[in-house]
C-alpha positions as CSV (number, residue, x, y, z in Angstrom):
1,X,20.7,8.9,-4.4
2,X,17.9,7.5,-6.4
3,X,18.1,4.8,-8.4
4,X,16.9,6.9,-11.2
5,X,19.5,9.5,-10.5
6,X,22.1,10.3,-13.6
7,X,24.5,10.5,-10.3
8,X,23.5,6.5,-9.4
9,X,23.4,4.9,-13.0
10,X,26.1,6.9,-14.4
11,X,28.7,7.1,-11.6
12,X,28.2,5.6,-8.9
13,X,27.0,1.7,-10.1
14,X,29.3,1.8,-12.9
15,X,32.3,3.1,-10.5
16,X,31.2,0.4,-7.7
17,X,31.4,-2.5,-10.4
18,X,34.6,-1.8,-11.8
19,X,36.2,-1.3,-8.5
20,X,34.9,-4.4,-6.9
21,X,36.0,-6.5,-10.3
22,X,39.2,-5.0,-10.0
23,X,39.2,-6.2,-6.4
24,X,38.5,-9.8,-7.2
25,X,41.5,-9.7,-8.6
26,X,43.2,-10.2,-5.7
27,X,41.4,-13.1,-5.1
28,X,40.4,-11.6,-1.2
29,X,37.3,-11.7,-0.1
30,X,37.8,-9.8,2.8
31,X,38.7,-6.9,0.8
32,X,35.6,-7.2,-1.4
33,X,32.9,-7.0,1.5
34,X,35.1,-4.0,2.9
35,X,34.3,-1.9,-0.1
36,X,30.9,-3.2,-0.3
37,X,30.2,-2.1,2.7
38,X,32.2,1.1,2.5
39,X,29.8,1.9,-0.4
40,X,26.9,1.1,1.6
41,X,27.9,4.0,3.6
42,X,28.7,6.4,1.1
43,X,25.1,6.0,-0.6
44,X,23.4,5.9,3.1
45,X,25.1,9.0,3.1
46,X,24.2,11.0,-0.1
47,X,20.5,11.4,1.9
48,X,22.3,13.1,4.5
49,X,24.2,12.7,7.7
50,X,21.0,11.2,10.1
51,X,21.0,8.1,7.4
52,X,24.6,7.5,8.5
53,X,24.3,8.2,11.8
54,X,21.4,5.8,12.7
55,X,23.1,3.3,10.4
56,X,26.8,3.4,12.2
57,X,24.6,3.4,15.7
58,X,22.5,0.4,15.1
59,X,25.6,-1.6,13.4
60,X,27.2,-0.9,16.4
61,X,24.8,-1.6,19.3
62,X,23.2,-4.3,17.7
63,X,26.4,-6.3,16.9
64,X,27.4,-5.6,20.9
65,X,24.4,-7.0,21.6
66,X,24.3,-10.5,19.6
67,X,28.0,-10.9,20.5
68,X,27.4,-10.3,24.3
69,X,23.5,-12.4,23.7
70,X,26.3,-15.2,22.5
71,X,29.1,-15.2,25.0
72,X,26.3,-15.1,27.6
73,X,24.6,-19.0,25.7
74,X,27.9,-20.0,25.7
75,X,28.6,-19.7,29.4
76,X,25.1,-21.1,30.2
77,X,23.3,-17.8,31.3
78,X,20.4,-18.3,30.0
79,X,18.2,-15.7,31.8
80,X,20.4,-13.2,31.1
81,X,20.9,-13.9,27.9
82,X,17.4,-13.9,26.7
83,X,16.8,-10.2,29.3
84,X,19.8,-8.9,26.6
85,X,18.3,-10.8,23.4
86,X,14.6,-8.7,24.7
87,X,16.6,-5.2,25.3
88,X,17.8,-5.7,21.9
89,X,14.6,-6.1,19.9
90,X,13.1,-3.2,22.1
91,X,15.5,-1.1,21.3
92,X,15.1,-1.6,17.2
93,X,11.0,-1.3,17.2
94,X,11.7,1.6,19.5
95,X,13.6,3.8,18.0
96,X,11.8,3.2,14.6
97,X,8.9,3.9,16.1
98,X,10.1,6.9,18.3
99,X,11.7,7.8,14.5
100,X,8.7,7.7,12.4
101,X,6.2,9.7,15.3
102,X,9.0,12.3,15.3
103,X,8.6,12.5,11.8
104,X,5.1,12.8,11.6
105,X,5.2,14.9,14.8
106,X,7.6,17.2,13.1
107,X,5.2,16.8,9.9
108,X,2.2,18.1,11.3
109,X,3.3,20.9,13.3
110,X,5.1,22.5,10.0
111,X,1.3,22.1,8.5
112,X,0.2,24.2,11.6
113,X,3.3,26.9,12.0
114,X,4.6,26.9,8.4
115,X,8.1,26.0,9.4
116,X,9.1,23.2,11.4
117,X,9.8,23.1,15.1
118,X,13.0,21.2,14.4
119,X,14.9,24.3,12.7
120,X,16.5,21.4,10.8
121,X,15.5,19.0,7.6
122,X,14.2,15.9,9.4
123,X,13.4,13.0,6.8
124,X,13.4,9.2,7.4
125,X,17.2,7.7,7.6
126,X,17.4,5.9,4.2
127,X,17.1,1.6,5.1
128,X,15.2,2.1,8.0
129,X,13.1,0.0,7.9
130,X,15.3,-2.7,5.8
131,X,17.7,-2.4,8.7
132,X,15.3,-2.5,11.7
133,X,13.6,-6.0,10.3
134,X,17.4,-7.0,9.3
135,X,18.7,-6.6,13.1
136,X,15.9,-8.4,15.1
137,X,16.1,-11.1,12.1
138,X,19.9,-10.8,13.4
139,X,19.1,-11.4,16.8
140,X,16.6,-13.8,16.5
141,X,19.0,-16.1,15.1
142,X,22.1,-15.0,17.8
143,X,19.4,-15.1,20.7
144,X,17.1,-18.1,19.7
145,X,18.3,-20.0,16.9
146,X,22.1,-20.0,19.0
147,X,23.7,-19.5,15.5
148,X,27.3,-18.4,15.2
149,X,27.9,-15.3,15.3
150,X,28.7,-14.0,12.1
151,X,32.7,-11.4,11.8
152,X,31.6,-7.6,11.7
153,X,32.0,-7.4,7.7
154,X,29.5,-10.2,6.9
155,X,26.9,-8.7,9.5
156,X,27.4,-5.0,7.9
157,X,26.7,-6.6,4.9
158,X,23.5,-8.2,5.8
159,X,21.9,-5.3,7.7
160,X,23.3,-2.8,4.8
161,X,23.8,-4.2,1.6
162,X,23.2,-0.5,-0.2
163,X,20.8,-2.1,-3.1
164,X,18.4,-2.8,-0.3
165,X,18.5,0.1,1.5
166,X,15.9,2.0,-0.2
167,X,13.0,-0.2,-0.2
168,X,14.4,-3.8,0.1
169,X,13.4,-6.4,-0.5
170,X,14.5,-8.2,2.8
171,X,16.6,-11.2,3.4
172,X,16.4,-14.0,5.8
173,X,19.3,-14.0,8.2
174,X,20.3,-17.3,7.7
175,X,19.8,-17.3,3.3
176,X,21.7,-14.5,3.3
177,X,25.2,-14.6,5.0
178,X,25.8,-17.4,3.7
179,X,26.2,-15.7,0.4
180,X,28.6,-13.1,2.1
181,X,30.4,-15.5,4.1
182,X,31.3,-17.4,0.5
183,X,32.5,-14.8,-1.5
184,X,35.1,-15.9,-3.2
185,X,33.2,-17.6,-5.6
186,X,31.6,-13.6,-6.3
187,X,33.6,-12.5,-9.1
188,X,31.2,-10.3,-11.7
189,X,31.1,-11.8,-14.8
190,X,29.5,-11.0,-18.5
191,X,26.4,-13.8,-17.6
192,X,25.9,-12.0,-13.9
193,X,25.9,-8.4,-15.7
194,X,23.6,-9.7,-18.5
195,X,21.2,-11.3,-15.9
196,X,21.4,-8.4,-13.4
197,X,20.8,-5.4,-16.2
198,X,18.0,-7.1,-17.6
199,X,16.3,-7.5,-13.9
200,X,17.4,-3.7,-13.1
201,X,15.9,-2.8,-16.7
202,X,12.7,-4.0,-15.8
203,X,12.6,-2.3,-12.5
204,X,14.5,1.2,-13.5
205,X,11.3,1.2,-16.4
206,X,8.6,0.3,-14.0
207,X,9.9,3.3,-11.4
208,X,10.8,5.8,-13.8
209,X,8.3,5.3,-17.0
210,X,5.4,4.2,-15.2
211,X,4.9,5.2,-11.5
212,X,6.6,8.9,-12.2
213,X,4.4,9.1,-14.8
214,X,1.1,8.3,-13.2
215,X,1.8,9.9,-9.6
216,X,1.5,13.3,-11.9
217,X,-2.1,12.6,-12.4
218,X,-2.6,11.5,-8.8
219,X,-1.9,14.4,-7.6
220,X,-3.7,16.2,-10.0
221,X,-6.7,14.2,-8.7
222,X,-5.9,14.5,-5.1
223,X,-5.6,18.1,-5.4
224,X,-8.6,18.8,-6.5
225,X,-11.0,19.7,-3.8
226,X,-14.1,17.6,-5.5
227,X,-14.3,15.2,-7.7
228,X,-17.1,13.3,-9.7
229,X,-17.4,9.5,-10.3
230,X,-14.8,9.0,-13.3
231,X,-11.5,11.2,-11.9
232,X,-12.1,9.4,-8.5
233,X,-11.5,6.2,-9.9
234,X,-9.3,6.7,-12.4
235,X,-7.0,8.6,-9.4
236,X,-7.6,5.7,-6.3
237,X,-7.4,2.9,-9.8
238,X,-4.1,5.2,-10.5
239,X,-2.7,5.1,-7.2
240,X,-2.9,1.3,-6.8
241,X,-1.2,1.3,-10.1
242,X,1.5,3.3,-8.9
243,X,2.5,2.3,-5.6
244,X,2.7,-1.4,-7.2
245,X,5.2,0.3,-9.7
246,X,7.1,2.3,-7.5
247,X,7.5,-0.2,-4.9
248,X,8.1,-3.5,-7.6
249,X,10.6,-1.1,-9.4
250,X,12.8,-0.4,-6.4
251,X,12.9,-4.2,-5.4
252,X,13.7,-5.3,-8.7
253,X,16.5,-2.6,-9.3
254,X,17.7,-3.9,-6.1
255,X,17.3,-7.5,-7.0
256,X,19.3,-6.9,-10.4
257,X,22.2,-4.8,-8.6
258,X,22.7,-7.7,-6.3
259,X,22.9,-10.3,-9.3
260,X,25.4,-7.8,-11.2
261,X,27.5,-8.7,-8.2
262,X,26.6,-12.7,-8.2
263,X,24.0,-12.2,-4.6
264,X,20.7,-13.8,-4.7
265,X,18.0,-11.1,-3.5
266,X,14.5,-12.6,-2.7
267,X,12.0,-10.8,-5.1
268,X,9.3,-9.3,-3.0
269,X,6.3,-8.9,-5.5
270,X,4.7,-11.5,-7.5
271,X,1.5,-10.3,-9.5
272,X,0.2,-9.5,-6.7
273,X,-2.7,-7.9,-8.2
274,X,-4.3,-11.3,-9.4
275,X,-4.4,-12.7,-6.4
276,X,-7.6,-14.3,-5.0
277,X,-7.8,-13.0,-1.6
278,X,-5.8,-11.2,0.9
279,X,-3.5,-13.4,2.5
280,X,-2.4,-14.4,-1.3
281,X,-2.3,-10.7,-1.4
282,X,0.2,-10.2,1.2
283,X,2.1,-13.1,-0.3
284,X,2.6,-11.8,-3.2
285,X,3.2,-8.1,-2.4
286,X,5.9,-7.0,-0.7
287,X,6.1,-10.2,0.3
288,X,9.5,-10.6,2.1
289,X,8.5,-8.4,4.8
290,X,5.4,-9.7,5.7
291,X,7.8,-13.3,5.6
292,X,10.1,-11.4,8.4
293,X,7.3,-10.1,10.1
294,X,5.9,-13.9,9.9
295,X,9.1,-15.6,10.9
296,X,9.7,-13.1,14.1
297,X,6.3,-14.1,15.5
298,X,6.9,-17.4,15.0
299,X,10.0,-17.7,16.6
300,X,9.5,-15.9,19.2
301,X,6.1,-17.7,19.9
302,X,4.0,-14.4,20.1
303,X,1.8,-16.2,18.2
304,X,0.2,-19.5,19.6
305,X,-2.5,-22.7,18.4
306,X,-5.9,-21.9,18.2
307,X,-8.0,-19.5,15.8
308,X,-8.8,-16.7,18.1
309,X,-4.6,-16.3,18.3
310,X,-4.4,-17.1,14.7
311,X,-6.3,-14.1,14.3
312,X,-4.2,-12.5,16.8
313,X,-0.8,-12.8,15.1
314,X,-2.6,-12.0,11.8
315,X,-3.7,-8.7,12.5
316,X,-0.1,-7.7,14.2
317,X,1.8,-8.9,11.2
318,X,-0.2,-6.7,9.4
319,X,-0.8,-3.7,11.3
320,X,3.1,-4.0,11.9
321,X,3.5,-4.5,8.1
322,X,1.7,-0.9,7.7
323,X,4.3,1.2,9.8
324,X,6.7,-0.4,7.0
325,X,5.6,3.1,5.1
326,X,5.5,5.4,8.1
327,X,2.8,6.7,10.0
328,X,-0.2,8.4,10.0
329,X,-4.0,8.4,10.7
330,X,-4.6,7.0,7.4
331,X,-1.6,4.5,7.3
332,X,-2.6,3.2,10.6
333,X,-6.4,2.6,9.4
334,X,-5.1,1.1,6.4
335,X,-3.2,-1.7,8.4
336,X,-5.9,-2.1,11.0
337,X,-8.4,-2.8,7.9
338,X,-6.3,-4.9,6.0
339,X,-6.0,-6.6,9.5
340,X,-9.5,-6.9,9.8
341,X,-10.8,-7.7,6.7
342,X,-7.5,-10.8,6.4
343,X,-8.8,-11.9,9.5
344,X,-12.7,-12.1,7.9
345,X,-12.0,-13.9,5.0
346,X,-10.2,-16.4,7.0
347,X,-13.1,-17.1,9.3
348,X,-14.8,-17.4,6.4
349,X,-13.2,-19.3,3.9
350,X,-15.3,-22.6,3.5
351,X,-17.9,-19.5,1.4
352,X,-15.4,-17.9,-0.4
353,X,-13.8,-21.3,-1.6
354,X,-17.4,-21.5,-3.7
355,X,-16.8,-18.3,-5.3
356,X,-15.1,-18.5,-8.7
357,X,-11.8,-17.8,-8.9
358,X,-12.2,-14.9,-11.0
359,X,-14.4,-13.0,-9.3
360,X,-12.3,-13.5,-6.3
361,X,-9.3,-11.7,-7.7
362,X,-11.5,-8.8,-9.1
363,X,-13.0,-8.2,-5.6
364,X,-9.5,-8.8,-4.3
365,X,-8.7,-6.0,-6.4
366,X,-11.0,-3.6,-6.1
367,X,-10.9,-3.8,-1.8
368,X,-7.1,-3.0,-2.6
369,X,-7.5,-0.2,-4.0
370,X,-10.6,0.8,-1.9
371,X,-8.0,0.9,0.8
372,X,-5.0,2.4,-0.8
373,X,-7.2,5.8,-1.2
374,X,-6.3,5.6,3.2
375,X,-2.9,5.4,2.5
376,X,-2.4,7.7,-0.2
377,X,-4.9,10.9,1.1
378,X,-3.1,13.2,3.5
379,X,-6.1,13.4,5.9
380,X,-9.1,11.6,6.4
381,X,-11.1,14.1,4.9
382,X,-9.4,13.9,1.6
383,X,-10.2,10.3,1.8
384,X,-13.8,10.9,2.6
385,X,-13.9,13.2,-0.9
386,X,-12.4,10.4,-3.0
387,X,-14.7,8.2,-2.0
388,X,-17.4,10.4,-2.0
389,X,-16.8,10.9,-5.5
390,X,-16.8,7.7,-6.1
391,X,-20.5,6.9,-5.7
392,X,-21.4,10.4,-7.1
393,X,-22.8,8.4,-10.6
394,X,-25.1,11.2,-11.2
395,X,-21.7,13.3,-11.3
396,X,-19.4,12.0,-13.8
397,X,-17.0,14.7,-13.5
398,X,-15.7,15.6,-17.2
399,X,-14.9,18.7,-16.5
400,X,-12.7,17.9,-13.6
401,X,-11.0,15.4,-16.4
402,X,-9.0,18.5,-18.0
403,X,-7.4,18.9,-14.6
404,X,-6.6,15.8,-13.8
405,X,-4.5,14.9,-17.5
406,X,-3.2,18.7,-16.7
407,X,0.2,18.7,-17.3
408,X,0.8,14.7,-17.3
409,X,4.2,15.1,-18.8
410,X,6.2,17.4,-20.4
411,X,7.1,15.9,-23.4
412,X,3.7,16.0,-24.8
413,X,1.2,19.3,-25.3
414,X,-2.1,19.4,-23.1
415,X,-4.0,18.3,-25.3
416,X,-2.0,14.8,-25.8
417,X,-2.1,14.4,-21.9
418,X,-5.1,12.8,-21.8
419,X,-4.0,10.1,-24.8
420,X,-0.8,9.7,-23.0
421,X,-2.7,8.9,-19.3
422,X,-4.8,5.9,-20.6
423,X,-2.0,4.5,-22.6
424,X,-0.5,4.1,-19.4
425,X,-3.4,3.1,-17.7
426,X,-4.0,0.2,-20.4
427,X,-0.5,-0.4,-19.6
428,X,-0.9,-0.9,-16.5
429,X,-3.7,-3.2,-16.5
430,X,-2.0,-5.5,-18.6
431,X,1.5,-5.3,-16.8
432,X,-0.6,-5.7,-13.6
433,X,-3.1,-8.4,-14.8
434,X,-1.6,-10.5,-18.0
435,X,2.2,-9.5,-17.6
436,X,4.4,-11.7,-15.8
437,X,6.2,-11.4,-13.1
438,X,9.5,-10.5,-13.2
439,X,10.8,-13.5,-11.0
440,X,9.5,-15.5,-13.8
441,X,11.0,-13.2,-16.5
442,X,14.8,-13.4,-14.6
443,X,14.6,-17.0,-15.3
444,X,15.0,-17.0,-18.9
445,X,17.9,-16.7,-21.1
446,X,19.5,-13.7,-21.3
447,X,21.6,-14.3,-24.3
448,X,19.5,-14.0,-27.2
449,X,18.7,-11.1,-29.1
450,X,15.2,-10.2,-28.4
451,X,16.2,-10.3,-24.7
452,X,19.5,-7.6,-25.6
453,X,16.8,-5.6,-27.6
454,X,14.1,-5.3,-24.6
455,X,16.8,-5.0,-22.4
456,X,18.0,-1.6,-24.5
457,X,14.6,-0.3,-25.0
458,X,13.5,-0.5,-21.4
459,X,16.5,1.0,-20.3
460,X,16.8,4.3,-23.2
461,X,12.8,5.1,-22.2
462,X,13.3,4.8,-18.5
463,X,16.8,7.1,-18.6
464,X,14.8,9.7,-20.7
465,X,12.4,9.8,-17.7
466,X,14.9,9.8,-15.0
467,X,14.7,13.7,-14.1
468,X,11.6,12.9,-11.6
469,X,11.0,12.7,-8.4
470,X,11.4,9.5,-6.2
471,X,13.4,6.8,-4.7
């Protein structure tokens, strides 16, 4: 079930809000917790039974490990509790790695033999990345920080609260668990609905209108065997905007839904394409994932003092962060290069500080655009084709532009698709470089007429476009 589907927008979410509001009248926070946990399982089941199996198995295994670790600590059996903690971390990382590698192998074999050797549909279980990072954070807080053992309902809410499952944001354990433990004041109000709906509308517009529209043009570009200068750059830049609107849109919707229920989820995207360097970029693009990985490595003492160990720590963080998106040669190389360029930036910090900020921002954006080509391309050969097109200055590729803008949207005839694309492209530039982040917009009053009108316009435009594919 996608956030942009009619089933979610007009059935699942309204029912969830209404029923949760009714349950709050009974003044029993436990009823609300159970209901939200059931909603999360139902939401997870919308992608298939595999997602439910993975979720339930993860919940049972990790809570058991956390419980036993906590008991062993109380009995001062440190060595045994440490071994159990390490086993828990290994279970989560190993399970994640096995699943994404099996999915990659399944896809590769399917490409060779036209049919899958699994004989069953095999897709990434919903929320696998979020669940894995949350489980590791839970185990670290129990096993290393000696945090109190939460109730099972509080624990399951932290691990799998349904708005976070599609793409995050990832919440820190100690910050989130306090909200779930104190749910007596989490009652839906007109203010929480207005506040949450505004953030949700921004995210829905990003995803349904901007990302899904750009996706058509990006697919057209990557579908070309050869690209000239103009279509190659437009394809690469369009995907750079698309991936931001896609991921930030889904995360904004999650934050908005959380606010409707009176839960505060962290914003994960804060104007990343204005960053003055890769370090700043990764602390504003999918920031909660990177912050979670940093905390994990710091707490488990993988990272020690010294410039070499700092570089290794950063490299590991960005490499692990790349696996958040899946596994393929392109994604692996993308993660490796992100880490290497970030280390290079750190070691040349004194030189870079002398360069004007606007220049470093432009260079950072261009570098991330080039690296996103590796991420998006189905094969390394296709990535090479895009790169080749980006430097063929003698071949503008005007004929290929006809294919690039073809069938951009079913709402306009073919001639208007070119205009529609450039409107989207210019709007993307304005929003990414000059627009305010959703976190800043959320701080503004939701009671003004202008805010209500804007929210309504965004929702109407997004609902019209919700038939496209995606999360």
